[in-house]
C-alpha positions in Angstrom: -31.5 36.9 10.7 -32.2 35.6 7.5 -32.0 31.6 7.1 -28.8 32.5 4.7 -26.9 33.7 7.8 -28.4 30.8 10.2 -26.6 29.0 8.3 -23.8 30.3 7.9 -23.8 30.7 11.5 -24.8 27.5 12.2 -22.1 25.5 9.6 -19.3 27.7 10.8 -20.0 26.1 15.0 -20.1 22.7 13.6 -16.9 23.1 11.7 -15.5 25.0 14.8 -16.5 22.4 17.3 -15.1 19.5 15.1 -11.7 21.0 15.4 -11.5 22.5 18.7 -13.2 19.3 20.6 -11.3 16.0 20.9 -13.2 13.2 20.7 -13.5 10.4 23.4 -12.1 12.6 26.0 -9.1 13.8 24.6 -8.3 10.5 22.8 -7.9 10.1 18.8 -9.3 7.5 16.8 -7.1 4.5 16.2 -6.2 5.4 12.4 -4.8 9.0 13.7 -7.8 11.3 14.2 -7.2 14.8 14.2 -3.9 15.1 16.2 -2.2 12.1 15.0 -2.3 10.5 18.3 -3.1 6.5 18.7 -5.8 5.7 20.9 -5.2 3.1 23.2 -1.8 4.3 23.6 -1.5 2.6 27.4 0.9 -0.4 27.4 -1.5 -2.1 29.5 -3.9 -2.3 26.7 -1.6 -4.5 24.4 -1.0 -7.1 27.4 -2.6 -10.3 27.7 -3.0 -12.7 30.1 -0.1 -14.7 28.3 2.2 -12.4 28.5 1.8 -11.8 32.4 1.8 -15.6 32.7 5.5 -15.6 31.4 6.1 -13.3 34.2 5.4 -15.4 36.8 7.9 -15.3 39.7 9.3 -11.8 38.4 9.4 -8.7 40.9 6.7 -5.8 39.8 7.5 -1.9 41.0 4.4 -0.2 42.1 4.9 3.5 42.3 2.3 6.0 44.4 3.3 9.4 45.5 6.9 8.6 45.1 6.5 5.3 47.4 8.3 2.1 45.6 6.8 -1.1 46.6 7.9 -4.0 44.9 5.7 -7.2 44.6 5.7 -10.6 43.1 3.8 -12.1 40.4 2.1 -15.3 41.7 -0.5 -16.3 39.6 -2.6 -15.6 36.5 -6.2 -16.5 35.7 -8.5 -16.2 32.9 -12.3 -16.1 33.2 -14.4 -16.3 29.6 -15.9 -13.2 29.1 -19.4 -13.6 27.4 -18.4 -12.6 24.3 -15.1 -14.6 24.1 -15.3 -17.4 21.7 -12.0 -18.7 21.9 -11.3 -22.3 22.7 -10.0 -22.7 26.3 -9.5 -25.5 29.1 -11.3 -25.9 32.1 -8.2 -24.9 34.0 -8.6 -21.2 33.4 -5.4 -21.1 31.1 -5.9 -19.0 28.0 -3.1 -17.8 25.3 -5.7 -14.6 24.6 -8.4 -13.9 27.4 -9.7 -10.8 27.4 -10.4 -11.3 31.1 -8.0 -12.5 33.8 -6.8 -12.0 37.2 -3.4 -11.1 38.4 -2.1 -12.3 41.9 0.9 -10.1 43.0 2.7 -10.9 47.0 4.0 -8.2 48.5 7.7 -7.9 49.6 7.3 -5.2 52.2 5.2 -5.7 55.5 3.2 -2.7 54.9 -0.1 -3.5 52.7 -0.7 -1.2 50.0 -4.4 0.8 50.1 -6.8 0.0 47.3 -6.1 2.5 44.4 -4.4 2.8 40.8 -0.8 2.6 40.9 1.8 3.5 38.2 3.3 -0.1 37.3 6.8 -0.7 36.1 8.5 -4.1 34.7 11.6 -4.8 33.2 10.0 -7.1 30.2 6.3 -5.5 29.9 7.1 -2.2 30.1 4.9 0.9 32.1 1.3 0.7 32.7 -1.4 1.7 35.3 -3.3 -0.5 37.2 -6.0 -0.9 39.6 -4.8 -2.9 42.5 -7.2 -4.2 45.6 -5.2 -5.6 48.9 -6.2 -9.2 50.3 -4.5 -11.4 52.7 -3.0 -14.9 52.5 -3.9 -17.8 54.9 -0.1 -17.6 55.9 -0.2 -13.5 56.6 1.3 -12.1 53.5 -0.3 -9.3 51.9 -1.7 -9.9 48.6 -2.4 -7.6 45.7 -5.0 -8.3 42.9 -6.2 -7.1 39.7 -9.0 -8.1 37.1 -8.5 -6.8 33.5 -12.0 -7.3 31.8 -11.9 -6.2 28.0 -15.2 -7.8 26.7 
């Protein structure tokens, strides 16, 4: 194979791979990328601790395998991340924290398993959330989620 043919085949292979293979495991860049889709289209990426704090006391719907479980958001706690330089009080409250936790109380008597659930809320929209079960001293079932975007 001549050098000229080698470069033709190599160049054609590089161009083909750029067109056929989508970057970031199927997501494209924020500028639109190859197929016009935007990176981080998940609603959860847009939500901050302040958004959830406004919804304390409201009901969230959790879906897994077509089973609906309702829970009430009871607490939002902000955590400082190593790269977060925003001013924060010692109470853990922030208006735009990148690290925060959510606590829900389950309305049903049956606890949920640790898993990723489809979440739907009237104000915040739909998104997926990894939830970990817990128990309160009063015997109620709790769910915890940690959001960390450092």
